[in-house]
Jmol script that loads the backbone (N, CA, C; Angstrom):
load data "model"
ATOM      1  N   MET A   1      12.366  15.174  10.588  1.00  0.00           N
ATOM      2  CA  MET A   1      11.118  15.749   9.905  1.00  0.00           C
ATOM      3  C   MET A   1      11.750  15.866   8.310  1.00  0.00           C
ATOM      4  N   SER A   2      11.590  15.089   7.371  1.00  0.00           N
ATOM      5  CA  SER A   2      11.730  15.943   5.864  1.00  0.00           C
ATOM      6  C   SER A   2      10.720  16.117   5.455  1.00  0.00           C
ATOM      7  N   ASN A   3      10.724  17.019   4.313  1.00  0.00           N
ATOM      8  CA  ASN A   3       9.630  17.507   3.429  1.00  0.00           C
ATOM      9  C   ASN A   3       9.576  16.527   2.107  1.00  0.00           C
ATOM     10  N   SER A   4      10.162  15.543   2.082  1.00  0.00           N
ATOM     11  CA  SER A   4      10.295  14.504   1.078  1.00  0.00           C
ATOM     12  C   SER A   4       8.918  13.989   0.698  1.00  0.00           C
ATOM     13  N   ALA A   5       8.646  14.101  -0.769  1.00  0.00           N
ATOM     14  CA  ALA A   5       7.339  13.389  -1.000  1.00  0.00           C
ATOM     15  C   ALA A   5       7.064  12.359  -0.593  1.00  0.00           C
ATOM     16  N   GLU A   6       5.959  11.980  -0.628  1.00  0.00           N
ATOM     17  CA  GLU A   6       5.333  10.861   0.203  1.00  0.00           C
ATOM     18  C   GLU A   6       4.640   9.966  -1.169  1.00  0.00           C
ATOM     19  N   PRO A   7       4.659   8.624  -0.949  1.00  0.00           N
ATOM     20  CA  PRO A   7       4.147   7.910  -2.432  1.00  0.00           C
ATOM     21  C   PRO A   7       2.670   7.852  -2.677  1.00  0.00           C
ATOM     22  N   GLY A   8       2.133   7.952  -3.940  1.00  0.00           N
ATOM     23  CA  GLY A   8       0.832   8.180  -4.018  1.00  0.00           C
ATOM     24  C   GLY A   8      -0.127   7.407  -3.106  1.00  0.00           C
ATOM     25  N   TRP A   9       0.167   5.877  -2.677  1.00  0.00           N
ATOM     26  CA  TRP A   9      -0.956   5.835  -1.737  1.00  0.00           C
ATOM     27  C   TRP A   9      -1.047   6.646  -0.338  1.00  0.00           C
ATOM     28  N   LEU A  10      -0.406   7.439   0.044  1.00  0.00           N
ATOM     29  CA  LEU A  10      -0.590   8.251   1.090  1.00  0.00           C
ATOM     30  C   LEU A  10      -1.468   9.832   0.667  1.00  0.00           C
ATOM     31  N   THR A  11      -1.175  10.073  -0.624  1.00  0.00           N
ATOM     32  CA  THR A  11      -1.554  11.238  -0.961  1.00  0.00           C
ATOM     33  C   THR A  11      -2.497  11.316  -2.408  1.00  0.00           C
ATOM     34  N   ASP A  12      -2.918   9.913  -3.042  1.00  0.00           N
ATOM     35  CA  ASP A  12      -3.834  10.274  -4.029  1.00  0.00           C
ATOM     36  C   ASP A  12      -5.272   9.502  -2.986  1.00  0.00           C
ATOM     37  N   LYS A  13      -6.050  10.410  -3.486  1.00  0.00           N
ATOM     38  CA  LYS A  13      -7.482   9.868  -2.349  1.00  0.00           C
ATOM     39  C   LYS A  13      -8.255   8.715  -3.226  1.00  0.00           C
ATOM     40  N   LYS A  14      -7.762   8.934  -4.879  1.00  0.00           N
ATOM     41  CA  LYS A  14      -8.535   8.049  -5.994  1.00  0.00           C
ATOM     42  C   LYS A  14      -8.397   6.671  -5.263  1.00  0.00           C
ATOM     43  N   ASN A  15      -7.127   6.104  -4.687  1.00  0.00           N
ATOM     44  CA  ASN A  15      -6.837   5.189  -4.221  1.00  0.00           C
ATOM     45  C   ASN A  15      -7.303   4.402  -3.039  1.00  0.00           C
ATOM     46  N   MET A  16      -8.485   5.569  -2.373  1.00  0.00           N
ATOM     47  CA  MET A  16      -8.953   5.218  -1.168  1.00  0.00           C
ATOM     48  C   MET A  16     -10.326   4.322  -1.524  1.00  0.00           C
ATOM     49  N   SER A  17     -10.673   3.134  -1.165  1.00  0.00           N
ATOM     50  CA  SER A  17     -12.061   2.379  -1.827  1.00  0.00           C
ATOM     51  C   SER A  17     -13.235   3.327  -0.847  1.00  0.00           C
ATOM     52  N   ASP A  18     -14.292   2.860  -1.392  1.00  0.00           N
ATOM     53  CA  ASP A  18     -15.486   4.043  -0.683  1.00  0.00           C
ATOM     54  C   ASP A  18     -15.892   3.253   0.521  1.00  0.00           C
ATOM     55  N   PHE A  19     -15.318   1.889   0.821  1.00  0.00           N
ATOM     56  CA  PHE A  19     -15.402   1.317   2.130  1.00  0.00           C
ATOM     57  C   PHE A  19     -14.297   0.626   2.348  1.00  0.00           C
ATOM     58  N   SER A  20     -14.111   0.553   3.682  1.00  0.00           N
ATOM     59  CA  SER A  20     -12.804  -0.233   4.405  1.00  0.00           C
ATOM     60  C   SER A  20     -13.625  -1.463   5.087  1.00  0.00           C
ATOM     61  N   VAL A  21     -12.488  -2.510   4.676  1.00  0.00           N
ATOM     62  CA  VAL A  21     -13.231  -3.845   5.053  1.00  0.00           C
ATOM     63  C   VAL A  21     -13.107  -4.107   7.304  1.00  0.00           C
ATOM     64  N   ILE A  22     -12.398  -2.809   8.031  1.00  0.00           N
ATOM     65  CA  ILE A  22     -12.597  -2.687   8.999  1.00  0.00           C
ATOM     66  C   ILE A  22     -12.430  -1.358   9.636  1.00  0.00           C
ATOM     67  N   ASN A  23     -12.693  -1.130  10.958  1.00  0.00           N
ATOM     68  CA  ASN A  23     -12.923   0.073  11.550  1.00  0.00           C
ATOM     69  C   ASN A  23     -11.874   0.339  12.178  1.00  0.00           C
ATOM     70  N   VAL A  24     -11.529   1.466  12.924  1.00  0.00           N
ATOM     71  CA  VAL A  24     -10.578   2.106  13.448  1.00  0.00           C
ATOM     72  C   VAL A  24     -10.204   1.251  14.712  1.00  0.00           C
ATOM     73  N   TYR A  25     -11.117   0.209  15.174  1.00  0.00           N
ATOM     74  CA  TYR A  25     -10.864  -0.153  16.340  1.00  0.00           C
ATOM     75  C   TYR A  25     -10.220  -1.645  15.837  1.00  0.00           C
ATOM     76  N   GLN A  26     -10.976  -2.001  14.988  1.00  0.00           N
ATOM     77  CA  GLN A  26     -10.338  -3.064  14.636  1.00  0.00           C
ATOM     78  C   GLN A  26      -8.808  -3.078  14.053  1.00  0.00           C
ATOM     79  N   MET A  27      -8.333  -1.903  13.357  1.00  0.00           N
ATOM     80  CA  MET A  27      -7.154  -1.413  12.684  1.00  0.00           C
ATOM     81  C   MET A  27      -6.231  -1.592  13.921  1.00  0.00           C
ATOM     82  N   TYR A  28      -6.850  -0.815  15.145  1.00  0.00           N
ATOM     83  CA  TYR A  28      -5.880  -0.667  16.322  1.00  0.00           C
ATOM     84  C   TYR A  28      -5.702  -1.974  16.814  1.00  0.00           C
ATOM     85  N   VAL A  29      -6.471  -3.299  17.297  1.00  0.00           N
ATOM     86  CA  VAL A  29      -6.270  -4.281  17.731  1.00  0.00           C
ATOM     87  C   VAL A  29      -5.560  -5.285  16.429  1.00  0.00           C
ATOM     88  N   ALA A  30      -5.874  -5.070  15.333  1.00  0.00           N
ATOM     89  CA  ALA A  30      -4.558  -5.924  14.428  1.00  0.00           C
ATOM     90  C   ALA A  30      -3.178  -4.928  14.693  1.00  0.00           C
ATOM     91  N   SER A  31      -2.899  -4.085  15.148  1.00  0.00           N
ATOM     92  CA  SER A  31      -1.721  -3.499  14.334  1.00  0.00           C
ATOM     93  C   SER A  31      -1.286  -2.577  15.872  1.00  0.00           C
ATOM     94  N   LYS A  32      -1.575  -2.534  17.014  1.00  0.00           N
ATOM     95  CA  LYS A  32      -1.279  -2.043  18.285  1.00  0.00           C
ATOM     96  C   LYS A  32       0.335  -2.054  18.497  1.00  0.00           C
ATOM     97  N   ASP A  33       0.687  -3.321  17.980  1.00  0.00           N
ATOM     98  CA  ASP A  33       1.858  -3.461  18.426  1.00  0.00           C
ATOM     99  C   ASP A  33       3.287  -3.032  17.370  1.00  0.00           C
ATOM    100  N   THR A  34       2.584  -2.865  15.937  1.00  0.00           N
ATOM    101  CA  THR A  34       3.261  -2.529  14.971  1.00  0.00           C
ATOM    102  C   THR A  34       4.206  -1.156  15.196  1.00  0.00           C
ATOM    103  N   PRO A  35       5.739  -1.240  14.553  1.00  0.00           N
ATOM    104  CA  PRO A  35       6.487  -0.524  15.013  1.00  0.00           C
ATOM    105  C   PRO A  35       6.086   1.001  14.073  1.00  0.00           C
ATOM    106  N   GLY A  36       6.256   1.684  14.967  1.00  0.00           N
ATOM    107  CA  GLY A  36       5.998   3.247  14.307  1.00  0.00           C
ATOM    108  C   GLY A  36       4.142   3.717  14.779  1.00  0.00           C
ATOM    109  N   GLY A  37       3.652   2.487  15.286  1.00  0.00           N
ATOM    110  CA  GLY A  37       2.221   2.670  15.727  1.00  0.00           C
ATOM    111  C   GLY A  37       1.213   2.572  14.435  1.00  0.00           C
ATOM    112  N   VAL A  38      -0.056   2.937  14.957  1.00  0.00           N
ATOM    113  CA  VAL A  38      -1.057   2.959  14.196  1.00  0.00           C
ATOM    114  C   VAL A  38      -1.528   4.251  13.413  1.00  0.00           C
ATOM    115  N   TRP A  39      -1.421   4.172  12.077  1.00  0.00           N
ATOM    116  CA  TRP A  39      -1.838   5.548  11.386  1.00  0.00           C
ATOM    117  C   TRP A  39      -2.919   5.254  10.172  1.00  0.00           C
ATOM    118  N   ILE A  40      -3.616   6.313  10.342  1.00  0.00           N
ATOM    119  CA  ILE A  40      -4.837   6.604   9.977  1.00  0.00           C
ATOM    120  C   ILE A  40      -5.230   7.521   8.818  1.00  0.00           C
ATOM    121  N   ARG A  41      -6.003   7.608   7.832  1.00  0.00           N
ATOM    122  CA  ARG A  41      -6.327   8.911   7.140  1.00  0.00           C
ATOM    123  C   ARG A  41      -7.865   8.948   6.819  1.00  0.00           C
ATOM    124  N   ARG A  42      -8.427  10.010   7.237  1.00  0.00           N
ATOM    125  CA  ARG A  42      -9.990  10.120   6.694  1.00  0.00           C
ATOM    126  C   ARG A  42      -9.657  10.572   5.288  1.00  0.00           C
ATOM    127  N   THR A  43     -10.750  10.081   4.863  1.00  0.00           N
ATOM    128  CA  THR A  43     -11.225  10.163   3.465  1.00  0.00           C
ATOM    129  C   THR A  43     -11.456  11.451   2.850  1.00  0.00           C
ATOM    130  N   THR A  44     -11.742  12.177   3.912  1.00  0.00           N
ATOM    131  CA  THR A  44     -12.223  13.618   3.472  1.00  0.00           C
ATOM    132  C   THR A  44     -11.212  14.716   3.969  1.00  0.00           C
ATOM    133  N   TRP A  45     -10.091  13.980   4.583  1.00  0.00           N
ATOM    134  CA  TRP A  45      -9.157  14.932   4.940  1.00  0.00           C
ATOM    135  C   TRP A  45      -7.972  15.349   3.696  1.00  0.00           C
ATOM    136  N   GLY A  46      -7.660  16.474   3.434  1.00  0.00           N
ATOM    137  CA  GLY A  46      -6.918  16.591   2.032  1.00  0.00           C
ATOM    138  C   GLY A  46      -5.470  16.351   2.311  1.00  0.00           C
ATOM    139  N   ASN A  47      -4.534  17.130   3.912  1.00  0.00           N
ATOM    140  CA  ASN A  47      -3.481  16.844   3.412  1.00  0.00           C
ATOM    141  C   ASN A  47      -2.946  16.685   5.039  1.00  0.00           C
ATOM    142  N   LEU A  48      -3.793  15.452   5.679  1.00  0.00           N
ATOM    143  CA  LEU A  48      -3.574  15.249   6.912  1.00  0.00           C
ATOM    144  C   LEU A  48      -3.413  13.717   7.185  1.00  0.00           C
ATOM    145  N   CYS A  49      -2.766  12.922   8.071  1.00  0.00           N
ATOM    146  CA  CYS A  49      -3.164  11.845   8.365  1.00  0.00           C
ATOM    147  C   CYS A  49      -2.617  11.667   9.914  1.00  0.00           C
ATOM    148  N   ALA A  50      -2.752  10.982  10.606  1.00  0.00           N
ATOM    149  CA  ALA A  50      -3.369  10.821  12.157  1.00  0.00           C
ATOM    150  C   ALA A  50      -2.301   9.474  12.548  1.00  0.00           C
ATOM    151  N   ARG A  51      -1.919   9.443  13.742  1.00  0.00           N
ATOM    152  CA  ARG A  51      -1.173   8.412  14.833  1.00  0.00           C
ATOM    153  C   ARG A  51      -2.292   8.020  16.050  1.00  0.00           C
ATOM    154  N   ILE A  52      -2.568   7.120  15.951  1.00  0.00           N
ATOM    155  CA  ILE A  52      -3.348   6.810  17.521  1.00  0.00           C
ATOM    156  C   ILE A  52      -2.654   6.648  18.322  1.00  0.00           C
ATOM    157  N   LYS A  53      -2.945   7.610  19.592  1.00  0.00           N
ATOM    158  CA  LYS A  53      -2.220   7.607  20.683  1.00  0.00           C
ATOM    159  C   LYS A  53      -3.177   6.652  21.469  1.00  0.00           C
ATOM    160  N   THR A  54      -4.185   6.935  21.978  1.00  0.00           N
ATOM    161  CA  THR A  54      -4.852   6.005  22.713  1.00  0.00           C
ATOM    162  C   THR A  54      -6.207   5.300  22.177  1.00  0.00           C
ATOM    163  N   VAL A  55      -6.603   4.260  23.131  1.00  0.00           N
ATOM    164  CA  VAL A  55      -8.044   3.948  22.744  1.00  0.00           C
ATOM    165  C   VAL A  55      -8.548   3.348  24.127  1.00  0.00           C
ATOM    166  N   GLY A  56      -9.788   4.273  24.640  1.00  0.00           N
ATOM    167  CA  GLY A  56     -10.343   3.401  25.757  1.00  0.00           C
ATOM    168  C   GLY A  56     -10.730   2.353  25.930  1.00  0.00           C
ATOM    169  N   GLU A  57     -11.211   1.731  26.929  1.00  0.00           N
ATOM    170  CA  GLU A  57     -10.976   0.487  27.489  1.00  0.00           C
ATOM    171  C   GLU A  57     -12.232  -0.143  26.934  1.00  0.00           C
ATOM    172  N   PHE A  58     -12.097  -1.489  26.122  1.00  0.00           N
ATOM    173  CA  PHE A  58     -12.925  -2.240  25.276  1.00  0.00           C
ATOM    174  C   PHE A  58     -13.999  -2.557  26.411  1.00  0.00           C
ATOM    175  N   LYS A  59     -15.313  -2.242  26.207  1.00  0.00           N
ATOM    176  CA  LYS A  59     -16.395  -2.871  27.018  1.00  0.00           C
ATOM    177  C   LYS A  59     -17.542  -3.653  26.481  1.00  0.00           C
ATOM    178  N   GLY A  60     -17.161  -3.829  24.903  1.00  0.00           N
ATOM    179  CA  GLY A  60     -18.148  -4.456  24.414  1.00  0.00           C
ATOM    180  C   GLY A  60     -17.520  -5.270  23.155  1.00  0.00           C
ATOM    181  N   PRO A  61     -18.086  -5.982  22.463  1.00  0.00           N
ATOM    182  CA  PRO A  61     -17.902  -7.092  21.715  1.00  0.00           C
ATOM    183  C   PRO A  61     -17.537  -6.452  20.318  1.00  0.00           C
ATOM    184  N   GLU A  62     -16.393  -7.141  19.522  1.00  0.00           N
ATOM    185  CA  GLU A  62     -16.291  -6.421  18.558  1.00  0.00           C
ATOM    186  C   GLU A  62     -17.556  -6.492  17.633  1.00  0.00           C
ATOM    187  N   PRO A  63     -17.131  -5.779  16.287  1.00  0.00           N
ATOM    188  CA  PRO A  63     -16.487  -4.848  15.832  1.00  0.00           C
ATOM    189  C   PRO A  63     -16.237  -3.191  16.420  1.00  0.00           C
ATOM    190  N   TYR A  64     -17.310  -3.178  17.275  1.00  0.00           N
ATOM    191  CA  TYR A  64     -17.094  -1.604  18.312  1.00  0.00           C
ATOM    192  C   TYR A  64     -16.705  -1.777  19.339  1.00  0.00           C
ATOM    193  N   TYR A  65     -16.362  -2.982  20.257  1.00  0.00           N
ATOM    194  CA  TYR A  65     -15.879  -2.732  21.632  1.00  0.00           C
ATOM    195  C   TYR A  65     -16.278  -1.955  22.646  1.00  0.00           C
ATOM    196  N   GLY A  66     -17.906  -1.258  22.137  1.00  0.00           N
ATOM    197  CA  GLY A  66     -18.458  -0.623  23.429  1.00  0.00           C
ATOM    198  C   GLY A  66     -18.399   0.988  22.580  1.00  0.00           C
ATOM    199  N   ASN A  67     -17.609   1.044  21.593  1.00  0.00           N
ATOM    200  CA  ASN A  67     -17.429   2.512  21.191  1.00  0.00           C
ATOM    201  C   ASN A  67     -16.543   3.265  22.173  1.00  0.00           C
ATOM    202  N   PRO A  68     -15.456   2.665  22.250  1.00  0.00           N
ATOM    203  CA  PRO A  68     -14.266   3.677  23.652  1.00  0.00           C
ATOM    204  C   PRO A  68     -13.703   4.836  22.649  1.00  0.00           C
ATOM    205  N   GLU A  69     -13.454   5.897  23.135  1.00  0.00           N
ATOM    206  CA  GLU A  69     -12.843   7.146  22.994  1.00  0.00           C
ATOM    207  C   GLU A  69     -11.319   6.585  22.115  1.00  0.00           C
ATOM    208  N   VAL A  70     -11.386   7.269  21.049  1.00  0.00           N
ATOM    209  CA  VAL A  70     -10.393   7.231  20.168  1.00  0.00           C
ATOM    210  C   VAL A  70      -9.358   8.503  19.948  1.00  0.00           C
ATOM    211  N   ARG A  71      -8.184   8.450  20.738  1.00  0.00           N
ATOM    212  CA  ARG A  71      -7.461   9.954  20.426  1.00  0.00           C
ATOM    213  C   ARG A  71      -5.969   9.857  19.564  1.00  0.00           C
ATOM    214  N   ALA A  72      -5.615  10.882  18.672  1.00  0.00           N
ATOM    215  CA  ALA A  72      -4.821  10.346  17.942  1.00  0.00           C
ATOM    216  C   ALA A  72      -3.858  11.852  17.847  1.00  0.00           C
ATOM    217  N   ASP A  73      -2.665  11.863  17.180  1.00  0.00           N
ATOM    218  CA  ASP A  73      -1.931  12.913  16.949  1.00  0.00           C
ATOM    219  C   ASP A  73      -2.147  13.186  15.623  1.00  0.00           C
ATOM    220  N   ILE A  74      -2.697  14.363  15.074  1.00  0.00           N
ATOM    221  CA  ILE A  74      -2.662  14.651  13.624  1.00  0.00           C
ATOM    222  C   ILE A  74      -1.765  15.520  13.144  1.00  0.00           C
ATOM    223  N   TYR A  75      -1.363  14.945  12.105  1.00  0.00           N
ATOM    224  CA  TYR A  75       0.069  15.524  11.178  1.00  0.00           C
ATOM    225  C   TYR A  75      -0.687  15.880   9.930  1.00  0.00           C
ATOM    226  N   THR A  76       0.141  17.010   9.237  1.00  0.00           N
ATOM    227  CA  THR A  76       0.230  17.345   7.787  1.00  0.00           C
ATOM    228  C   THR A  76       1.440  15.977   7.439  1.00  0.00           C
ATOM    229  N   LEU A  77       0.771  16.019   5.927  1.00  0.00           N
ATOM    230  CA  LEU A  77       1.815  15.100   5.141  1.00  0.00           C
ATOM    231  C   LEU A  77       3.157  14.937   5.174  1.00  0.00           C
ATOM    232  N   ASN A  78       3.657  16.421   5.490  1.00  0.00           N
ATOM    233  CA  ASN A  78       5.151  16.509   5.276  1.00  0.00           C
ATOM    234  C   ASN A  78       5.573  16.564   7.186  1.00  0.00           C
ATOM    235  N   GLY A  79       4.735  15.926   7.859  1.00  0.00           N
ATOM    236  CA  GLY A  79       5.201  16.036   9.300  1.00  0.00           C
ATOM    237  C   GLY A  79       5.085  17.199  10.073  1.00  0.00           C
ATOM    238  N   THR A  80       4.352  18.248  10.009  1.00  0.00           N
ATOM    239  CA  THR A  80       4.080  18.802  10.664  1.00  0.00           C
ATOM    240  C   THR A  80       2.835  18.755  11.578  1.00  0.00           C
ATOM    241  N   LEU A  81       2.952  18.735  13.281  1.00  0.00           N
ATOM    242  CA  LEU A  81       1.939  18.372  13.661  1.00  0.00           C
ATOM    243  C   LEU A  81       0.848  19.455  13.680  1.00  0.00           C
ATOM    244  N   HIS A  82      -0.508  18.837  13.462  1.00  0.00           N
ATOM    245  CA  HIS A  82      -1.716  19.918  13.066  1.00  0.00           C
ATOM    246  C   HIS A  82      -2.660  19.886  14.366  1.00  0.00           C
ATOM    247  N   GLN A  83      -2.369  19.197  15.029  1.00  0.00           N
ATOM    248  CA  GLN A  83      -3.594  18.665  16.419  1.00  0.00           C
ATOM    249  C   GLN A  83      -3.013  17.696  17.224  1.00  0.00           C
ATOM    250  N   ALA A  84      -2.529  17.916  18.624  1.00  0.00           N
ATOM    251  CA  ALA A  84      -2.361  16.981  19.159  1.00  0.00           C
ATOM    252  C   ALA A  84      -3.558  16.096  20.072  1.00  0.00           C
ATOM    253  N   ASN A  85      -3.501  15.382  20.095  1.00  0.00           N
ATOM    254  CA  ASN A  85      -4.555  14.301  21.275  1.00  0.00           C
ATOM    255  C   ASN A  85      -5.935  14.723  20.785  1.00  0.00           C
ATOM    256  N   ALA A  86      -6.148  14.749  19.605  1.00  0.00           N
ATOM    257  CA  ALA A  86      -7.750  14.885  18.835  1.00  0.00           C
ATOM    258  C   ALA A  86      -8.499  13.703  19.161  1.00  0.00           C
ATOM    259  N   VAL A  87      -9.699  14.096  19.322  1.00  0.00           N
ATOM    260  CA  VAL A  87     -10.462  12.635  19.573  1.00  0.00           C
ATOM    261  C   VAL A  87     -10.902  12.314  18.096  1.00  0.00           C
ATOM    262  N   ILE A  88     -10.600  11.278  17.797  1.00  0.00           N
ATOM    263  CA  ILE A  88     -11.093  10.786  16.549  1.00  0.00           C
ATOM    264  C   ILE A  88     -12.784  10.431  16.410  1.00  0.00           C
ATOM    265  N   PRO A  89     -13.391  11.257  15.521  1.00  0.00           N
ATOM    266  CA  PRO A  89     -14.760  10.968  15.463  1.00  0.00           C
ATOM    267  C   PRO A  89     -15.440   9.985  14.520  1.00  0.00           C
ATOM    268  N   VAL A  90     -16.717   9.202  15.338  1.00  0.00           N
ATOM    269  CA  VAL A  90     -16.970   8.091  14.709  1.00  0.00           C
ATOM    270  C   VAL A  90     -15.904   6.717  14.182  1.00  0.00           C
ATOM    271  N   PRO A  91     -14.783   6.225  14.892  1.00  0.00           N
ATOM    272  CA  PRO A  91     -14.057   5.801  14.722  1.00  0.00           C
ATOM    273  C   PRO A  91     -14.741   3.909  14.258  1.00  0.00           C
ATOM    274  N   GLY A  92     -15.918   3.796  14.573  1.00  0.00           N
ATOM    275  CA  GLY A  92     -16.515   2.593  14.068  1.00  0.00           C
ATOM    276  C   GLY A  92     -16.941   2.418  12.750  1.00  0.00           C
ATOM    277  N   THR A  93     -16.904   3.509  12.243  1.00  0.00           N
ATOM    278  CA  THR A  93     -17.323   3.380  10.765  1.00  0.00           C
ATOM    279  C   THR A  93     -16.487   2.857   9.293  1.00  0.00           C
ATOM    280  N   TYR A  94     -17.206   2.072   8.717  1.00  0.00           N
ATOM    281  CA  TYR A  94     -16.275   1.427   7.836  1.00  0.00           C
ATOM    282  C   TYR A  94     -15.935   2.575   6.370  1.00  0.00           C
ATOM    283  N   LYS A  95     -16.674   3.702   6.571  1.00  0.00           N
ATOM    284  CA  LYS A  95     -16.688   4.632   5.085  1.00  0.00           C
ATOM    285  C   LYS A  95     -15.491   5.503   5.374  1.00  0.00           C
ATOM    286  N   THR A  96     -15.562   6.238   6.472  1.00  0.00           N
ATOM    287  CA  THR A  96     -14.545   7.050   6.819  1.00  0.00           C
ATOM    288  C   THR A  96     -13.027   7.288   6.456  1.00  0.00           C
ATOM    289  N   TRP A  97     -12.466   5.742   7.378  1.00  0.00           N
ATOM    290  CA  TRP A  97     -11.411   5.789   7.761  1.00  0.00           C
ATOM    291  C   TRP A  97     -10.695   4.898   7.180  1.00  0.00           C
ATOM    292  N   ARG A  98      -9.084   5.054   7.038  1.00  0.00           N
ATOM    293  CA  ARG A  98      -8.115   3.840   5.988  1.00  0.00           C
ATOM    294  C   ARG A  98      -7.234   3.997   6.976  1.00  0.00           C
ATOM    295  N   GLN A  99      -6.557   2.476   7.032  1.00  0.00           N
ATOM    296  CA  GLN A  99      -5.380   2.685   7.651  1.00  0.00           C
ATOM    297  C   GLN A  99      -4.119   2.787   6.456  1.00  0.00           C
ATOM    298  N   ILE A 100      -3.158   3.519   6.965  1.00  0.00           N
ATOM    299  CA  ILE A 100      -1.795   3.570   6.269  1.00  0.00           C
ATOM    300  C   ILE A 100      -0.320   3.282   6.549  1.00  0.00           C
ATOM    301  N   GLU A 101       0.663   3.150   5.985  1.00  0.00           N
ATOM    302  CA  GLU A 101       1.785   2.880   6.572  1.00  0.00           C
ATOM    303  C   GLU A 101       2.422   4.354   7.356  1.00  0.00           C
ATOM    304  N   SER A 102       3.537   3.659   8.039  1.00  0.00           N
ATOM    305  CA  SER A 102       3.802   5.187   8.841  1.00  0.00           C
ATOM    306  C   SER A 102       4.675   5.565   7.812  1.00  0.00           C
ATOM    307  N   PRO A 103       4.368   7.375   7.750  1.00  0.00           N
ATOM    308  CA  PRO A 103       4.702   8.318   6.939  1.00  0.00           C
ATOM    309  C   PRO A 103       6.529   8.321   7.186  1.00  0.00           C
ATOM    310  N   LYS A 104       7.177   8.416   5.884  1.00  0.00           N
ATOM    311  CA  LYS A 104       8.593   8.267   6.148  1.00  0.00           C
ATOM    312  C   LYS A 104       9.290   8.924   6.818  1.00  0.00           C
ATOM    313  N   TRP A 105       8.704  10.309   7.326  1.00  0.00           N
ATOM    314  CA  TRP A 105       9.360  11.040   8.144  1.00  0.00           C
ATOM    315  C   TRP A 105       8.919  11.149   9.416  1.00  0.00           C
ATOM    316  N   TRP A 106       8.456   9.824   9.813  1.00  0.00           N
ATOM    317  CA  TRP A 106       8.057   9.779  11.351  1.00  0.00           C
ATOM    318  C   TRP A 106       9.254   8.858  12.325  1.00  0.00           C
ATOM    319  N   THR A 107       9.648   9.223  13.122  1.00  0.00           N
ATOM    320  CA  THR A 107      10.396   8.773  14.183  1.00  0.00           C
ATOM    321  C   THR A 107       9.791   8.618  15.533  1.00  0.00           C
ATOM    322  N   GLU A 108      10.319   7.810  16.185  1.00  0.00           N
ATOM    323  CA  GLU A 108       9.614   7.733  17.400  1.00  0.00           C
ATOM    324  C   GLU A 108      10.641   8.522  18.330  1.00  0.00           C
TER     325      GLU A 108
END
end "model"
wireframe off; spacefill off
backbone 0.3
color backbone group
């Protein structure tokens, strides 16, 4: 992991719109096979990002899929693990979460 600066899209919260067009469940469905995984940021997080690890079984229709539990590893923006296997709160909301690219420091 390096401490190199991340681009503005990762650190500049002014670039986050008030609402996302998709929620965390939809982000996961659309991107779960993406190399590097699915990365998200919460609009209220200062210097954190998260990589989704697991999403529980879908038991309902989209966009909420029955509200299964979402777990993720949360990292600082320079790559230090902040919290492992954390439950992501309110993944069905369109206001709180934004999908981001995999950070440059990420390696599988």
